[in-house]
C-alpha positions as CSV (number, residue, x, y, z in Angstrom):
1,M,309.4,97.4,78.4
2,K,306.4,97.0,76.0
3,K,303.1,96.1,77.6
4,I,300.2,94.1,75.8
5,K,296.9,92.7,76.4
6,V,296.4,89.1,75.8
7,Y,293.0,87.9,74.5
8,N,291.6,84.5,74.1
9,V,290.1,84.6,70.7
10,T,288.4,81.3,71.0
11,K,286.5,82.2,74.2
12,D,286.2,86.0,73.3
13,R,287.7,87.0,76.7
14,V,290.7,88.8,78.0
15,L,293.2,86.4,79.4
16,L,295.4,89.1,81.0
17,Q,295.0,93.0,81.0
18,E,298.7,94.0,81.3
19,V,301.4,91.8,80.0
20,E,305.2,92.6,79.9
21,I,307.2,90.9,77.0
22,A,310.5,89.3,78.0
23,D,312.1,88.7,74.6
24,S,315.9,89.3,75.5
25,F,318.2,86.8,77.2
26,L,318.3,88.7,80.4
27,L,314.5,89.6,80.6
28,R,313.9,85.8,80.0
29,L,316.4,84.8,82.5
30,K,314.7,87.0,85.1
31,G,311.0,86.4,84.3
32,L,308.9,86.8,87.6
33,L,312.1,86.2,89.8
34,G,312.4,88.8,92.5
35,R,308.8,89.7,92.7
36,K,306.6,89.2,95.7
37,G,303.7,88.1,93.6
38,V,301.8,88.9,90.5
39,S,298.8,91.3,90.6
40,P,295.5,90.1,89.2
41,G,295.4,90.7,85.5
42,K,299.0,91.1,85.1
43,G,301.7,88.7,83.8
44,I,304.6,88.2,81.5
45,I,305.3,86.5,78.1
46,I,308.7,84.7,77.8
47,K,309.5,84.4,74.2
48,P,311.1,82.0,72.9
49,C,310.4,79.6,75.7
50,N,309.3,75.9,76.0
51,A,310.0,75.1,79.7
52,V,310.0,77.2,82.9
53,H,310.9,76.9,86.5
54,T,309.8,78.6,89.8
55,L,313.1,78.3,91.6
56,G,313.5,81.1,94.1
57,M,309.7,82.1,93.8
58,S,307.6,82.3,96.7
59,F,304.1,82.3,95.0
60,P,302.3,79.9,92.6
61,I,301.5,80.8,89.1
62,D,299.6,79.7,85.9
63,V,301.7,78.8,82.9
64,V,300.2,78.8,79.4
65,F,302.5,77.3,76.7
66,V,301.6,78.6,73.3
67,D,302.7,77.3,69.8
68,K,303.8,79.1,66.7
69,E,300.1,79.5,65.6
70,D,299.2,81.1,69.0
71,H,297.2,78.1,70.2
72,I,297.6,77.0,73.8
73,C,299.4,73.7,73.7
74,R,299.6,73.2,77.4
75,L,298.2,74.8,80.5
76,I,299.7,74.3,84.0
77,E,297.6,75.7,86.7
78,G,298.8,76.7,90.1
79,M,302.4,75.8,89.6
80,L,304.1,75.8,92.9
81,P,307.4,77.5,93.9
82,N,310.6,75.6,93.4
83,R,309.3,73.4,90.6
84,F,310.3,72.5,87.0
85,S,307.8,72.4,84.2
86,P,308.0,69.8,81.6
87,V,309.6,70.7,78.3
88,V,306.7,71.3,75.8
89,K,308.4,70.8,72.5
90,E,305.7,72.5,70.3
91,A,305.7,75.6,72.6
92,L,307.2,78.9,71.1
93,Y,306.4,81.0,74.2
94,V,304.7,81.0,77.5
95,V,302.2,83.3,79.2
96,E,302.8,83.3,83.1
97,G,300.4,85.0,85.5
98,P,298.8,84.8,88.9
99,A,297.5,81.5,90.0
100,G,294.2,80.9,88.8
101,F,294.0,83.4,85.9
102,G,293.7,80.5,83.4
103,G,290.9,78.9,84.8
104,Q,289.1,82.0,85.6
105,A,289.3,83.1,81.9
106,G,288.1,79.5,80.9
107,A,291.5,78.9,78.9
108,Q,291.9,75.4,77.4
109,E,294.3,73.7,75.3
110,G,293.5,74.5,71.6
111,D,292.4,78.0,72.3
112,K,293.7,80.7,70.0
113,L,295.4,83.8,71.6
114,K,296.0,87.2,70.4
115,W,298.1,90.2,71.7
116,V,297.1,93.8,71.6
117,E,299.4,96.5,72.6
118,V,298.1,98.8,75.4
């Protein structure tokens, strides 16, 4: 699986250091399920995606919804296990990572993101 780094161009900061891309049906279906947690600096991009769930997960996550122009259109911090996110119609993909990564990186709605292969 290809790994990338996600930058917040607006804030000139790294959002996550090592991110997997889930761009097939099976990879999107699995997402972070079956993991015991997400290490700091790591995460997953699910594309295409405009809603997520945390059913069967045992840890909270931050979820960043991103539109077709790579701008953050919604940010859910600390989404608890066994929950459903709202459907974010304008979202093309989501970035999921450990709870707190969005706030620690200063991410806000409207910020532009960029991917770089590592």
